[in-house]
VOBA-1610 file (N, C-alpha, C; in pm, whole numbers, padded with zeros to 5 digits, always signed):
BEGIN
Unk-02055-01114+00378Unk-01916-01078+00411Unk-01871-01155+00534Unk-01757-01223+00522Unk-01704-01301+00634Unk-01568-01244+00672Unk-01566-01159+00774Unk-01440-01099+00819Unk-01376-01193+00921Unk-01250-01227+00897Unk-01182-01326+00980Unk-01113-01256+01097Unk-01147-01297+01218Unk-01082-01248+01339Unk-00960-01336+01366Unk-00844-01276+01380Unk-00721-01353+01398Unk-00699-01385+01546Unk-00649-01506+01570Unk-00611-01542+01706Unk-00467-01498+01734Unk-00421-01519+01855Unk-00289-01466+01893Unk-00176-01528+01813Unk-00185-01656+01781Unk-00081-01720+01702Unk-00076-01660+01562Unk-00192-01640+01501Unk-00198-01579+01368Unk-00145-01436+01370Unk-00178-01363+01476Unk-00129-01225+01488Unk+00023-01223+01499Unk+00080-01316+01572Unk+00226-01322+01584Unk+00291-01349+01449Unk+00234-01440+01372Unk+00286-01465+01237Unk+00278-01338+01152Unk+00167-01266+01164Unk+00151-01144+01084Unk+00244-01032+01133Unk+00271-01028+01261Unk+00370-00931+01313Unk+00506-00956+01249Unk+00545-01082+01242Unk+00675-01113+01185Unk+00676-01086+01035Unk+00569-01120+00966Unk+00560-01087+00823Unk+00570-00937+00803Unk+00505-00861+00889Unk+00510-00716+00880Unk+00647-00660+00912Unk+00714-00717+01011Unk+00849-00671+01047Unk+00945-00691+00930Unk+00937-00806+00867Unk+01023-00835+00753Unk+00992-00741+00637Unk+00864-00718+00613Unk+00826-00628+00504Unk+00874-00486+00530Unk+00872-00443+00655Unk+00924-00310+00688Unk+01071-00300+00651Unk+01147-00405+00676Unk+01289-00406+00639Unk+01305-00400+00488Unk+01222-00474+00416Unk+01227-00470+00269Unk+01211-00326+00220Unk+01112-00255+00272Unk+01089-00117+00227Unk+01204-00025+00269Unk+01256-00045+00388Unk+01369+00038+00433Unk+01490+00020+00341Unk+01518-00104+00304Unk+01633-00132+00219Unk+01610-00082+00077Unk+01488-00093+00027Unk+01459-00046-00108Unk+01465+00107-00115Unk+01426+00175-00009Unk+01439+00321-00007Unk+01587+00360-00028Unk+01678+00291+00039Unk+01821+00321+00025Unk+01871+00290-00116Unk+01810+00192-00180Unk+01855+00143-00310Unk+01813+00235-00425Unk+01704+00309-00407Unk+01648+00388-00517Unk+01738+00507-00550Unk+01764+00523-00679Unk+01845+00635-00727Unk+01825+00647-00878Unk+01854+00761-00933Unk+01845+00775-01079Unk+01939+00676-01148Unk+01893+00621-01260Unk+01975+00533-01341Unk+01949+00386-01323Unk+01879+00347-01216Unk+01847+00205-01201Unk+01714+00178-01272Unk+01690+00052-01303Unk+01565+00014-01368Unk+01463-00032-01264Unk+01339-00033-01305Unk+01235-00084-01214Unk+01256-00234-01192Unk+01315-00304-01289Unk+01347-00446-01270Unk+01455-00464-01165Unk+01552-00373-01159Unk+01654-00378-01054Unk+01588-00374-00916Unk+01487-00290-00902Unk+01417-00278-00773Unk+01349-00410-00738Unk+01283-00469-00836Unk+01214-00596-00813Unk+01313-00705-00771Unk+01425-00712-00839Unk+01523-00815-00807Unk+01581-00795-00667Unk+01608-00669-00633Unk+01659-00639-00500Unk+01556-00676-00393Unk+01430-00643-00417Unk+01325-00676-00321Unk+01313-00825-00299Unk+01316-00902-00407Unk+01305-01048-00392Unk+01426-01105-00319Unk+01543-01050-00347Unk+01665-01094-00278Unk+01651-01076-00126Unk+01596-00962-00086Unk+01579-00936+00058Unk+01476-01031+00118Unk+01363-01048+00049Unk+01260-01140+00100Unk+01315-01282+00110Unk+01389-01325+00007Unk+01448-01459+00009Unk+01545-01476+00126Unk+01614-01368+00163Unk+01713-01378+00270Unk+01648-01411+00405Unk+01518-01384+00417Unk+01444-01418+00539Unk+01370-01551+00524Unk+01397-01622+00414Unk+01331-01751+00386Unk+01179-01735+00381Unk+01137-01622+00327Unk+00995-01595+00310Unk+00959-01595+00162Unk+00831-01580+00135Unk+00779-01583-00002Unk+00720-01447-00035Unk+00748-01390-00153Unk+00682-01266-00194Unk+00533-01292-00218Unk+00450-01212-00155Unk+00305-01231-00168Unk+00257-01213-00312Unk+00323-01123-00385Unk+00269-01084-00516Unk+00315-01172-00631Unk+00428-01240-00616Unk+00485-01315-00727Unk+00389-01427-00770Unk+00344-01418-00894Unk+00250-01513-00954Unk+00109-01504-00896Unk+00081-01402-00814Unk-00054-01385-00761Unk-00147-01344-00876Unk-00241-01430-00908Unk-00334-01409-01020Unk-00258-01375-01149Unk-00136-01429-01159Unk-00057-01410-01280Unk+00038-01292-01278Unk+00043-01214-01169Unk+00136-01101-01165Unk+00279-01155-01171Unk+00364-01098-01260Unk+00492-01162-01289Unk+00611-01119-01204Unk+00590-01043-01098Unk+00704-00991-01021Unk+00676-00996-00871Unk+00779-00965-00794Unk+00767-00966-00647Unk+00728-00831-00591Unk+00770-00723-00658Unk+00744-00586-00614Unk+00668-00514-00724Unk+00556-00453-00691Unk+00487-00366-00786Unk+00561-00232-00786Unk+00610-00190-00902Unk+00690-00067-00913Unk+00618+00028-01009Unk+00565+00137-00954Unk+00480+00229-01032Unk+00543+00368-01029Unk+00565+00426-01146Unk+00639+00551-01159Unk+00547+00665-01203Unk+00554+00777-01131Unk+00486+00902-01167Unk+00335+00885-01179Unk+00280+00878-01301Unk+00135+00872-01318Unk+00080+00730-01305Unk+00170+00633-01279Unk+00124+00496-01255Unk+00080+00486-01108Unk-00045+00448-01089Unk-00103+00446-00954Unk-00056+00323-00877Unk-00077+00207-00936Unk-00041+00080-00872Unk-00015-00026-00979Unk+00047-00136-00934Unk+00061-00260-01012Unk+00149-00245-01136Unk+00239-00145-01134Unk+00335-00135-01243Unk+00422-00259-01248Unk+00445-00311-01368Unk+00527-00430-01386Unk+00673-00388-01406Unk+00765-00437-01324Unk+00906-00400-01338Unk+00961-00440-01475Unk+01043-00350-01532Unk+01100-00373-01665Unk+01246-00329-01668Unk+01324-00401-01744Unk+01466-00370-01759Unk+01487-00234-01825Unk+01399-00198-01917Unk+01417-00074-01993Unk+01351+00047-01928Unk+01279+00026-01816Unk+01217+00140-01748Unk+01318+00194-01647Unk+01384+00302-01683Unk+01492+00357-01602Unk+01441+00478-01522Unk+01470+00480-01394Unk+01431+00592-01310Unk+01517+00714-01340Unk+01452+00829-01340Unk+01521+00955-01368Unk+01511+01050-01249Unk+01607+01140-01239Unk+01603+01244-01137Unk+01470+01317-01144Unk+01404+01330-01028Unk+01277+01401-01023Unk+01155+01313-01030Unk+01173+01184-01065Unk+01060+01091-01065Unk+01014+01064-00922Unk+00893+01016-00909Unk+00850+00952-00785Unk+00813+00808-00819Unk+00842+00718-00725Unk+00820+00576-00752Unk+00748+00512-00633Unk+00640+00444-00663Unk+00561+00375-00560Unk+00594+00226-00562Unk+00626+00174-00445Unk+00659+00032-00430Unk+00554-00034-00341Unk+00490-00137-00394Unk+00389-00212-00320Unk+00440-00356-00311Unk+00441-00410-00190Unk+00499-00543-00170Unk+00429-00615-00056Unk+00446-00745-00055Unk+00394-00827+00053Unk+00489-00941+00083Unk+00480-00993+00205Unk+00564-01104+00250Unk+00475-01211+00313Unk+00501-01336+00278Unk+00431-01448+00342Unk+00526-01513+00441Unk+00484-01516+00568Unk+00560-01581+00674Unk+00470-01685+00739Unk+00510-01811+00731Unk+00433-01923+00788Unk+00287-01916+00745Unk+00266-01882+00618Unk+00132-01886+00561Unk+00050-01760+00579Unk+00109-01655+00640Unk+00034-01531+00664Unk+00103-01413+00596Unk+00020-01326+00540Unk+00067-01215+00458Unk+00080-01086+00538Unk+00175-01005+00496Unk+00177-00861+00526Unk+00168-00789+00393Unk+00123-00664+00395Unk+00105-00587+00271Unk+00130-00440+00304Unk+00221-00377+00229Unk+00253-00237+00256Unk+00307-00171+00130Unk+00286-00040+00120Unk+00334+00037+00004Unk+00393+00169+00052Unk+00488+00219-00025Unk+00550+00347+00000Unk+00574+00417-00133Unk+00573+00549-00133Unk+00616+00626-00250Unk+00740+00705-00211Unk+00844+00692-00296Unk+00973+00752-00266Unk+01014+00850-00376Unk+01099+00943-00338Unk+01159+01035-00434Unk+01277+00969-00503Unk+01295+01001-00630Unk+01414+00959-00704Unk+01503+01083-00718Unk+01608+01087-00638Unk+01693+01206-00637Unk+01617+01325-00582Unk+01640+01441-00638Unk+01572+01563-00596Unk+01441+01577-00674Unk+01333+01596-00601Unk+01203+01608-00665Unk+01144+01747-00639Unk+01040+01780-00713Unk+00977+01910-00699Unk+00902+01920-00568Unk+00883+02042-00516Unk+00800+02060-00396Unk+00660+02004-00415Unk+00607+02013-00536Unk+00471+01961-00562Unk+00466+01809-00545Unk+00568+01740-00596Unk+00570+01595-00580Unk+00593+01556-00434Unk+00676+01630-00363Unk+00698+01599-00222Unk+00571+01619-00142Unk+00498+01724-00174Unk+00371+01749-00103Unk+00271+01637-00129Unk+00265+01587-00251Unk+00176+01475-00283Unk+00211+01353-00200Unk+00339+01322-00191Unk+00383+01208-00110Unk+00346+01228+00036Unk+00371+01348+00088Unk+00346+01376+00229Unk+00198+01369+00263Unk+00114+01428+00179Unk-00030+01426+00205Unk-00084+01284+00199Unk-00034+01205+00107Unk-00078+01065+00096Unk-00045+00989+00223Unk+00079+01004+00271Unk+00119+00936+00395Unk+00035+00985+00513Unk+00018+01115+00526Unk-00055+01168+00641Unk-00203+01129+00637Unk-00258+01110+00517Unk-00399+01069+00509Unk-00419+00932+00570Unk-00319+00845+00557Unk-00325+00714+00624Unk-00336+00733+00775Unk-00255+00820+00831Unk-00256+00840+00975Unk-00385+00908+01023Unk-00441+00993+00938Unk-00573+01050+00971Unk-00677+00938+00975Unk-00668+00845+00880Unk-00764+00736+00875Unk-00756+00644+00995Unk-00635+00608+01036Unk-00625+00508+01143Unk-00657+00565+01281Unk-00683+00694+01289Unk-00737+00746+01415Unk-00870+00678+01449Unk-00936+00625+01346Unk-01066+00560+01364Unk-01056+00408+01351Unk-00935+00354+01341Unk-00916+00210+01328Unk-00910+00147+01465Unk-01023+00157+01535Unk-01032+00111+01673Unk-01161+00033+01692Unk-01156-00065+01782Unk-01277-00140+01815Unk-01387-00044+01859Unk-01507-00066+01807Unk-01621+00019+01840Unk-01650+00124+01736Unk-01551+00157+01651Unk-01575+00246+01538Unk-01624+00164+01419Unk-01679+00235+01321Unk-01722+00170+01198Unk-01618+00191+01088Unk-01612+00094+00999Unk-01509+00093+00894Unk-01506+00222+00813Unk-01622+00272+00777Unk-01625+00386+00686Unk-01587+00518+00754Unk-01567+00515+00886Unk-01509+00632+00951Unk-01363+00648+00908Unk-01294+00537+00886Unk-01158+00541+00832Unk-01161+00603+00692Unk-01253+00554+00610Unk-01266+00600+00472Unk-01294+00750+00466Unk-01385+00793+00547Unk-01424+00935+00547Unk-01308+01025+00586Unk-01231+00983+00688Unk-01119+01064+00735Unk-01011+01077+00628Unk-00983+00967+00558Unk-00884+00972+00450Unk-00930+01067+00340Unk-01052+01051+00295Unk-01103+01136+00187Unk-01104+01283+00227Unk-01150+01311+00348Unk-01158+01450+00393Unk-01020+01515+00394Unk-00919+01443+00443Unk-00785+01501+00451Unk-00727+01524+00312Unk-00741+01424+00226Unk-00686+01435+00090Unk-00750+01551+00015Unk-00882+01557+00017Unk-00952+01660-00061Unk-00932+01799-00002Unk-00905+01808+00127Unk-00879+01938+00188Unk-00747+01998+00137Unk-00661+01911+00079Unk-00534+01957+00022Unk-00539+01968-00130Unk-00657+01953-00186Unk-00674+01973-00329Unk-00644+01852-00416Unk-00629+01736-00355Unk-00603+01613-00429Unk-00729+01526-00433Unk-00719+01411-00499Unk-00834+01320-00508Unk-00792+01179-00471Unk-00887+01102-00418Unk-00861+00962-00386Unk-00917+00874-00497Unk-00840+00773-00533Unk-00883+00678-00636Unk-01006+00603-00587Unk-01105+00586-00674Unk-01230+00517-00637Unk-01234+00373-00685Unk-01160+00341-00790Unk-01170+00209-00852Unk-01085+00103-00782Unk-01004+00143-00686Unk-00918+00052-00611Unk-00930+00086-00463Unk-00931-00017-00379Unk-00953+00005-00236Unk-00860-00084-00155Unk-00854-00057-00024Unk-00784-00145+00067Unk-00868-00269+00095Unk-00821-00352+00190Unk-00882-00483+00205Unk-00837-00548+00336Unk-00910-00652+00375Unk-00861-00737+00481Unk-00742-00818+00432Unk-00662-00867+00526Unk-00543-00944+00490Unk-00514-01044+00601Unk-00459-01157+00564Unk-00428-01259+00664Unk-00370-01382+00598Unk-00436-01497+00609Unk-00392-01617+00540Unk-00408-01602+00390Unk-00495-01513+00348Unk-00508-01473+00208Unk-00463-01328+00194Unk-00408-01296+00078Unk-00363-01159+00055Unk-00480-01062+00054Unk-00591-01105-00002Unk-00711-01021-00005Unk-00825-01094+00064Unk-00871-01037+00173Unk-00984-01090+00249Unk-01088-00980+00262Unk-01208-01018+00307Unk-01306-00917+00349Unk-01253-00848+00475Unk-01289-00720+00493Unk-01376-00636+00410Unk-01294-00551+00313Unk-01363-00494+00213Unk-01300-00388+00136Unk-01289-00263+00223Unk-01179-00187+00203Unk-01155-00066+00281Unk-01140+00052+00185Unk-01250+00119+00150Unk-01240+00231+00056Unk-01166+00349+00118Unk-01108+00431+00031Unk-01044+00555+00074Unk-01135+00674+00054Unk-01262+00647+00031Unk-01367+00749+00017Unk-01488+00697+00092Unk-01575+00785+00132Unk-01689+00747+00215Unk-01804+00693+00129Unk-01830+00562+00135Unk-01946+00507+00066Unk-02074+00534+00145Unk-02186+00491+00092Unk-02310+00495+00168Unk-02301+00398+00285Unk-02362+00434+00395Unk-02362+00347+00511Unk-02239+00365+00597Unk-02239+00300+00713Unk-02131+00315+00809Unk-02022+00210+00795Unk-02052+00101+00724Unk-01957-00009+00717Unk-01964-00094+00842Unk-01886-00201+00844Unk-01891-00295+00956Unk-01837-00231+01084Unk-01878-00287+01197Unk-01824-00247+01327Unk-01688-00314+01344Unk-01587-00236+01376Unk-01452-00290+01391Unk-01438-00365+01524Unk-01367-00478+01518Unk-01349-00562+01635Unk-01202-00598+01653Unk-01158-00621+01777Unk-01020-00664+01798Unk-00992-00794+01722Unk-00871-00801+01664Unk-00833-00920+01588Unk-00854-00906+01439Unk-00921-00802+01395Unk-00930-00776+01252Unk-00797-00721+01203Unk-00757-00761+01083Unk-00633-00711+01023Unk-00667-00654+00886Unk-00630-00527+00866Unk-00669-00453+00747Unk-00548-00396+00676Unk-00549-00401+00544Unk-00451-00328+00462Unk-00517-00197+00422Unk-00477-00090+00489Unk-00533+00043+00465Unk-00436+00116+00373Unk-00484+00162+00256Unk-00389+00207+00154Unk-00442+00322+00069Unk-00429+00444+00118Unk-00467+00558+00034Unk-00386+00561-00096Unk-00457+00576-00208Unk-00398+00600-00339Unk-00448+00737-00382Unk-00357+00831-00397Unk-00394+00973-00408Unk-00339+01030-00538Unk-00426+01094-00614Unk-00386+01155-00741Unk-00374+01306-00724Unk-00274+01363-00790Unk-00259+01509-00789Unk-00371+01577-00866Unk-00428+01506-00963Unk-00539+01560-01041Unk-00671+01494-01005Unk-00744+01450-01107Unk-00874+01387-01085Unk-00857+01241-01042Unk-00966+01184-00990Unk-00955+01049-00936Unk-00967+00938-01040Unk-01009+00969-01162Unk-01030+00864-01261Unk-00899+00798-01302Unk-00906+00667-01323Unk-00790+00588-01365Unk-00828+00495-01479Unk-00727+00440-01546Unk-00752+00332-01640Unk-00638+00234-01638Unk-00662+00118-01701Unk-00566+00009-01704Unk-00493+00008-01838Unk-00362-00010-01834Unk-00286-00023-01958Unk-00310-00160-02021Unk-00254-00179-02139Unk-00279-00302-02214Unk-00220-00426-02149Unk-00128-00407-02052Unk-00074-00525-01983Unk-00172-00583-01882Unk-00288-00516-01866Unk-00396-00559-01775Unk-00359-00551-01628Unk-00245-00490-01596Unk-00204-00474-01457Unk-00185-00327-01419Unk-00107-00257-01499Unk-00066-00122-01461Unk-00184-00025-01467Unk-00210+00040-01353Unk-00318+00138-01343Unk-00255+00277-01347Unk-00305+00363-01435Unk-00251+00498-01448Unk-00363+00601-01430Unk-00324+00722-01396Unk-00424+00830-01386Unk-00472+00865-01526Unk-00599+00890-01538Unk-00657+00918-01669Unk-00612+01053-01722Unk-00586+01148-01632Unk-00547+01282-01676Unk-00395+01301-01682Unk-00319+01195-01654Unk-00173+01203-01662Unk-00106+01265-01542Unk-00183+01299-01439Unk-00124+01357-01317Unk-00051+01248-01238Unk+00041+01291-01154Unk+00115+01196-01071Unk+00027+01141-00960Unk+00069+01025-00909Unk-00007+00957-00804Unk+00089+00904-00699Unk+00043+00897-00575Unk+00123+00843-00465Unk+00042+00739-00388Unk+00111+00652-00318Unk+00049+00536-00253Unk+00117+00515-00118Unk+00037+00495-00014Unk+00094+00464+00117Unk+00003+00361+00183Unk+00062+00252+00229Unk-00017+00141+00282Unk+00055+00073+00396Unk-00023+00028+00494Unk+00029-00057+00600Unk-00075-00164+00636Unk-00024-00273+00692Unk-00109-00375+00752Unk-00135-00334+00897Unk-00262-00325+00933Unk-00303-00268+01062Unk-00386-00370+01139Unk-00353-00387+01267Unk-00428-00474+01356Unk-00523-00390+01443Unk-00649-00427+01443Unk-00746-00364+01533Unk-00732-00430+01671Unk-00721-00348+01773Unk-00704-00397+01911Unk-00814-00337+02000Unk-00804-00366+02129Unk-00897-00304+02225Unk-00865-00156+02246Unk-00743-00116+02207Unk-00703+00024+02224Unk-00660+00085+02093Unk-00539+00140+02090Unk-00487+00202+01968Unk-00456+00095+01864Unk-00470+00128+01735Unk-00435+00029+01632Unk-00286+00001+01632Unk-00250-00120+01595Unk-00109-00159+01584Unk-00073-00170+01436Unk+00027-00090+01395Unk+00075-00099+01256Unk+00177-00211+01250Unk+00144-00318+01179Unk+00230-00436+01177Unk+00347-00421+01081Unk+00336-00332+00983Unk+00437-00323+00877Unk+00531-00205+00893Unk+00546-00158+01016Unk+00648-00057+01049Unk+00727-00111+01168Unk+00860-00104+01159Unk+00940-00152+01272Unk+00929-00058+01390Unk+00914-00117+01507Unk+00896-00038+01629Unk+01028+00027+01668
//
């Protein structure tokens, strides 16, 4: 495993990529409403990214055909935007996106309500987001990677939900996916020792039911095996000498 430590110039590029991506998510949250298609969301997201003269990280990445991964209800991640997939009142929709700025990536995901949603769906979204913040309490130099994983899993399971095992977070930088993998569950061992300059995409994927998932025939869209809803929350995080810096949220 070769974990890349970023220098100050690289970190500045990633800060700007993260700032732009935060704006993309803020604008897409305002755009979401019943009656629009998932393709509308993708087109809007690309329009915003293009306005900053940046490149969508996901477009054509390993053949993925869109700029924004749009996943609805029981779709965990990597949903392909479609003209005929129309959002309905009460849906939840997960948006995963990345921005390339001067050769460096940011990566972040959010799950949003479509109109008025049930208390159960809102709780799933809230627990998923809060599990990220529980995890990054340990995203500090001197801690081990799997302390993040353990904290996420403990928080999620304490609320009766499950964390997806077949998909994990990752390092991010000049490549969209770098070492190390960042599980949302505690594997064997402590994981690597965290050091300043590491940049991680920490991304709890939380199912209302069981953790098992499968892939649809498009080879991209991941859905819960039991049909339960799923939520996703992700940020690009910089390890520092002190508190972690979330690069994909505007200060």
